[in-house]
C-alpha positions in Angstrom: 199.1 280.6 108.4 201.7 278.9 110.2 203.7 282.4 110.3 201.2 283.5 112.3 200.5 280.8 114.7 203.8 281.0 115.6 204.1 284.8 116.0 201.0 284.1 118.7 202.9 281.8 120.1 205.5 283.7 120.8 203.6 286.8 121.6 201.3 285.0 124.2 204.6 283.3 125.9 205.8 287.2 127.3 202.3 287.8 127.5 201.5 285.9 130.0 204.8 286.0 131.3 204.3 289.9 132.1 200.7 289.1 132.9 201.1 286.9 135.5 203.9 289.3 137.5 202.0 291.9 136.9 198.6 290.2 138.9 201.0 288.1 141.2 202.5 292.4 142.0 198.5 293.3 142.8 198.0 290.1 144.7 201.2 290.7 147.2 199.9 294.2 147.9 196.3 293.8 147.9 196.8 290.8 150.7 199.5 292.9 152.2 202.2 289.6 151.7 206.2 290.9 151.4 207.6 288.5 149.1 211.3 286.9 149.4 214.0 289.1 147.8 214.5 286.7 145.1 210.4 287.3 144.3 210.3 290.6 144.9 213.6 291.3 142.8 211.8 289.7 139.6 208.4 290.3 140.2 209.2 293.9 140.4 212.1 294.3 137.6 210.2 292.7 135.2 207.3 295.1 135.9 208.7 298.5 136.8 209.2 299.8 132.9 205.4 299.9 132.7 203.8 300.1 136.5 206.1 302.9 137.4 204.7 305.1 134.4 201.2 304.1 135.0 201.2 305.2 138.3 201.4 308.8 137.5 197.8 307.9 135.2 196.8 305.4 137.6 197.3 306.1 141.2 196.7 303.7 144.0 193.7 303.7 145.7 192.7 302.2 148.6 195.7 300.3 149.2 195.9 298.6 145.6 198.0 299.1 142.9 195.9 299.4 140.2 198.1 300.3 137.5 199.5 296.5 137.9 196.2 295.4 137.2 195.3 298.0 134.6 198.6 296.7 133.0 198.1 293.3 133.3 195.3 293.3 131.1 196.8 295.8 128.3 199.1 292.8 128.3 196.5 291.1 127.6 194.7 293.0 125.3 197.8 293.6 123.1 198.3 290.0 123.0 195.1 289.6 121.8 195.2 292.0 119.4 197.2 289.7 116.7 193.8 288.1 116.4 192.6 291.9 114.7 195.9 291.7 112.7 194.6 288.5 110.9 191.4 290.2 110.3 189.0 289.6 113.3 186.6 292.6 114.3 188.1 295.3 117.2 184.5 293.9 120.0 185.6 290.2 118.9 189.3 291.4 120.5 188.3 293.7 122.8 186.1 290.2 124.2 188.6 287.7 124.2 190.6 290.0 125.9 188.5 290.5 128.4 187.8 286.4 129.0 191.6 285.8 129.0 192.3 288.1 131.6 189.5 287.3 134.1 190.5 283.6 132.8 194.5 284.4 133.9 193.2 285.6 137.0 191.8 282.5 138.1 193.9 280.1 136.5 196.9 282.3 138.8 195.1 281.6 141.9 194.6 278.0 141.1 198.8 277.9 140.5 199.3 279.1 143.8 196.9 276.4 144.9 198.5 273.2 143.4 201.9 274.9 144.8 200.9 275.3 148.3 199.8 271.8 148.2 202.9 271.1 146.7 204.9 272.2 149.1 202.0 271.2 152.4 203.4 267.5 150.8 207.1 268.0 150.2 208.8 270.4 151.7 206.6 272.5 154.6 209.7 273.9 156.2 210.9 275.4 152.1 211.8 279.4 151.9 208.9 280.3 149.8 206.2 277.8 151.6 205.6 280.8 154.4 205.2 283.2 151.2 203.0 281.3 149.4 200.3 280.3 151.9 200.3 284.2 152.3 198.4 284.5 149.3 196.0 281.6 149.5 195.0 282.8 152.8 192.7 285.3 152.1 191.1 282.5 149.3 191.0 280.0 151.8 189.6 281.5 155.3 186.3 281.3 154.0 186.2 278.1 152.9 187.7 276.8 156.0 184.9 278.5 158.0 182.5 276.4 155.8 184.7 273.1 155.3 185.7 271.4 158.5 188.8 269.2 158.7 187.7 265.6 158.2 190.0 263.5 160.3 192.6 266.3 160.8 193.3 267.2 156.9 192.3 270.2 155.4 189.9 269.8 152.2 189.8 273.7 151.7 192.6 273.5 148.7 190.6 271.1 146.9 186.9 273.1 147.6 188.9 276.2 146.6 189.8 274.4 143.4 186.8 273.0 142.5 184.8 275.9 142.6 187.7 277.8 140.7 186.9 275.6 138.1 183.0 275.9 137.9 184.3 279.6 137.9 185.9 279.0 134.9 183.2 277.0 133.7 180.6 280.1 133.7 182.8 282.2 132.8 183.0 280.1 129.4 179.2 280.1 129.5 179.1 283.9 130.0 181.3 284.4 127.3 180.0 282.1 124.5 183.5 280.4 124.3 
C-alpha cells in the first residue's frame, strides 16, 4: 500500500504540472492573452508533444484550443487510472477524473487571482503583472459591474475567490466527494 501511495504521489505531481500547463495554454488562447516569452517558451515546450498531434484529431473551433483542454483531461484521466490499478471500478475512475479536472480548473483560477493580489500588494509593475491581470480580467469584469469600489478598494478579487470556493463546494456535493 505504501508503494501505491508513493506512485500516486509521483503520478499526481507530474499530472498537476502538465495539466496546469495545458489549462493555462487553453486559457491564454481563450482570453487572447499573449504571454511573455519566458512563459510562452515554458508552456509550449512542456505541452507541444501532446497538443500538436491532438490538433490533427481535435481542431481548434471557435477560436479555442480544444486540443489543450482535451489533453488536460486526458492527463487527469491517466493520473486517475492509478485507482483502476488499485481495484477501483472504471465508472469510479471516470467520475473521479472528471471531478479532479473541474477541480483543477477552479484551483487554477484561484491561483491566478492570488498571484494578482500578491502582485498588487508587492510590485504592481512586475513584468508578469499585466499578463496575470489580463488572464483574470474575464473573471473579474462581470463582478466589477456588480461590486462597487469600497473606499477606492477593488473587492472583486475577494468576491471571485469566494465564488470559486462556493463552486468547489457545489462540485463536491454534485460528485458526492
